[in-house]
C-alpha positions as CSV (number, residue, x, y, z in Angstrom):
1,M,98.7,117.6,53.6
2,K,99.4,121.1,52.1
3,K,99.7,123.7,54.9
4,V,98.8,127.2,53.9
5,A,99.0,130.3,56.1
6,I,96.5,133.1,55.7
7,T,97.4,136.5,57.1
8,G,96.3,140.1,57.0
9,N,96.7,143.2,59.0
10,I,94.1,144.5,61.5
11,G,90.9,145.4,59.8
12,S,91.7,143.6,56.6
13,G,88.6,141.4,56.8
14,K,90.7,138.2,57.1
15,S,88.2,136.5,59.3
16,W,85.4,136.8,56.7
17,V,87.8,135.5,54.0
18,C,88.5,132.5,56.3
19,Q,84.8,131.8,56.5
20,L,84.5,131.8,52.7
21,F,87.3,129.2,52.6
22,E,85.5,127.2,55.2
23,S,82.3,127.3,53.0
24,L,84.4,125.5,50.4
25,G,85.2,122.8,52.8
26,I,88.7,124.0,53.9
27,P,89.5,123.6,57.6
28,V,90.9,126.7,59.3
29,F,93.2,126.7,62.3
30,Y,92.6,130.0,64.2
31,S,96.0,130.4,65.9
32,D,95.0,133.1,68.4
33,S,92.0,131.1,69.7
34,E,94.0,127.9,69.9
35,A,96.9,129.6,71.7
36,K,94.4,130.9,74.3
37,R,93.2,127.4,74.9
38,L,96.7,126.3,75.5
39,Y,97.1,128.5,78.5
40,G,94.9,126.1,80.4
41,R,97.0,123.0,79.6
42,P,98.8,121.7,82.7
43,D,102.3,121.8,81.3
44,I,101.8,125.3,79.9
45,R,100.3,126.5,83.1
46,S,103.2,125.1,85.1
47,A,105.7,126.8,82.8
48,M,103.9,130.1,82.8
49,T,103.6,130.1,86.6
50,L,107.2,129.2,87.0
51,R,108.3,132.1,84.8
52,F,105.8,134.8,85.8
53,G,104.5,133.8,89.2
54,A,101.4,132.4,90.8
55,E,99.5,135.6,89.9
56,T,99.5,134.5,86.3
57,Y,96.3,132.5,86.9
58,L,93.2,133.5,88.8
59,P,91.8,131.2,91.6
60,D,89.4,129.7,89.2
61,G,92.3,128.5,87.0
62,S,91.8,131.0,84.2
63,L,94.5,133.2,82.8
64,N,95.0,136.6,84.6
65,K,95.0,138.6,81.5
66,P,95.4,142.1,83.0
67,Y,98.4,140.8,85.0
68,L,100.1,139.2,82.0
69,S,99.4,142.2,79.8
70,S,101.0,144.5,82.4
71,L,104.1,142.3,82.4
72,I,104.3,142.2,78.6
73,F,104.0,146.0,78.3
74,S,106.5,146.8,81.0
75,D,109.1,144.1,80.1
76,A,110.3,143.7,76.5
77,S,111.5,140.2,77.1
78,A,108.2,139.0,78.6
79,M,106.4,138.5,75.2
80,A,109.4,136.6,73.9
81,E,109.1,134.3,77.0
82,V,105.4,133.8,76.5
83,E,106.0,132.8,72.9
84,R,108.9,130.5,73.8
85,I,106.5,128.7,76.1
86,L,103.4,128.7,73.8
87,Y,104.7,128.4,70.2
88,P,106.3,125.0,70.3
89,A,103.1,123.5,71.7
90,L,101.0,125.5,69.2
91,N,103.1,124.3,66.3
92,L,102.8,120.7,67.4
93,W,99.1,121.0,67.9
94,F,98.7,122.5,64.5
95,D,100.7,119.8,62.8
96,D,98.6,117.1,64.6
97,W,95.4,118.9,63.7
98,A,96.4,119.3,60.1
99,E,97.2,115.6,59.6
100,A,93.8,114.7,61.0
101,Q,91.9,116.8,58.4
102,D,90.4,115.4,55.2
103,A,90.8,118.3,52.7
104,P,93.1,119.3,49.8
105,Y,94.9,121.7,52.2
106,V,94.4,123.4,55.5
107,L,94.7,127.1,56.5
108,Y,96.6,128.5,59.5
109,E,95.2,131.9,60.3
110,S,97.5,134.4,62.0
111,A,98.0,138.2,61.7
112,I,101.7,137.9,62.3
113,V,103.0,135.2,60.0
114,F,105.7,137.5,58.5
115,E,106.5,139.4,61.7
116,K,107.3,136.1,63.4
117,H,109.0,134.6,60.3
118,L,106.7,131.6,60.2
119,E,106.3,131.6,56.4
120,G,108.9,128.8,56.0
121,R,106.6,126.4,57.8
122,F,104.0,126.6,55.0
123,D,103.6,125.6,51.4
124,A,102.1,129.0,50.6
125,V,100.9,132.2,52.2
126,V,97.7,134.0,51.4
127,M,97.6,137.7,52.2
128,V,94.3,139.5,52.7
129,T,94.6,143.3,52.1
130,A,92.5,146.4,52.2
131,S,93.2,150.1,52.0
132,E,94.3,151.8,55.2
133,A,91.1,153.9,55.2
134,T,89.0,150.8,55.0
135,R,90.9,148.9,57.7
136,L,90.7,152.0,60.0
137,R,86.9,152.3,59.5
138,R,86.3,148.6,60.2
139,V,88.3,148.6,63.4
140,L,86.7,151.8,64.7
141,L,83.2,150.3,64.1
142,R,84.2,146.9,65.5
143,D,86.1,147.9,68.6
144,R,84.5,151.3,69.4
145,C,87.9,152.8,70.2
146,D,89.6,156.0,69.2
147,E,91.6,156.5,66.0
148,A,94.9,157.1,67.8
149,A,94.6,153.7,69.5
150,V,93.9,151.9,66.2
151,R,96.8,153.6,64.5
152,R,99.1,152.5,67.3
153,R,98.0,148.9,66.7
154,M,98.5,149.3,63.0
155,A,102.0,150.6,63.5
156,L,103.0,147.4,65.2
157,Q,102.4,145.4,62.0
158,W,104.4,145.3,58.8
159,P,102.9,147.4,56.0
160,D,100.5,145.8,53.6
161,D,102.7,146.4,50.5
162,L,105.6,144.5,52.0
163,K,103.5,141.6,53.0
164,C,101.8,141.5,49.6
165,A,105.2,141.3,48.0
166,L,106.1,138.4,50.1
167,A,102.9,136.4,49.8
168,D,102.1,133.8,47.2
169,F,98.5,134.9,46.8
170,V,96.8,138.3,47.5
171,I,93.1,138.8,48.1
172,L,91.8,142.3,48.0
173,H,88.9,142.9,50.5
174,D,88.3,146.6,50.2
175,H,84.5,146.7,49.9
176,D,82.2,145.1,52.4
177,D,79.3,145.0,50.0
178,E,81.1,143.0,47.2
179,D,80.8,139.5,48.4
180,E,80.5,138.0,44.9
181,A,83.8,139.7,43.8
182,L,85.5,138.5,47.0
183,M,84.2,135.0,46.5
184,R,85.6,134.9,43.0
185,Q,89.0,135.8,44.4
186,V,88.7,133.1,47.1
187,G,87.6,130.6,44.5
188,S,90.5,131.4,42.2
189,V,93.0,130.9,45.1
190,H,91.3,127.7,46.2
191,H,91.4,126.3,42.6
192,Q,95.2,127.0,42.4
193,L,95.9,125.5,45.8
194,C,94.0,122.4,44.8
195,R,96.0,121.8,41.6
196,S,98.5,119.0,42.1
197,G,102.1,119.8,41.3
198,M,101.2,123.5,41.1
199,G,104.0,126.0,41.7
200,F,102.5,128.3,44.4
201,M,104.3,131.4,43.3
202,D,102.2,131.3,40.1
203,G,99.4,132.6,42.2
204,K,100.9,136.1,42.6
């Protein structure tokens, strides 16, 4: 099973591109959603409680998100600890999920593939990109927050040009009203990924 990462910075339109791949029959593993589900697994819950205290979970068993967020922002090592607990389980879950799929390849969706140096786990990386102005506009409309807050979030991610240089395939999603052009790009990447014996770097 070919395993392909699909990434893109905030506001790139990556989720919509993933849906287009799904329309072609390609399964997509949404890493953020799956990681959130793992918080409820007994072994993860035990490890999180041991490391961060009983306050990590609410009485109903759900994650105490405000409490965990406050720890992460006040302690630089807290995020690393959370990832140390979650990532091995997430990676195993993805591998098992991927092998159970019936498709030419699967996609692993994550905004931080390069930041977390995960690219070596995959046969190829697809980067979804858009101009900064477009990304800013999309996030402002979606999240109803102020521009300064969005720019702070953008600053935490590697710049698009660096990620594009590292990716095997680049999909430009700069115009929300050009679905046909976007689908042509997705179809081209899909075709190349389906080719047997194909050198992925040819997709750049």
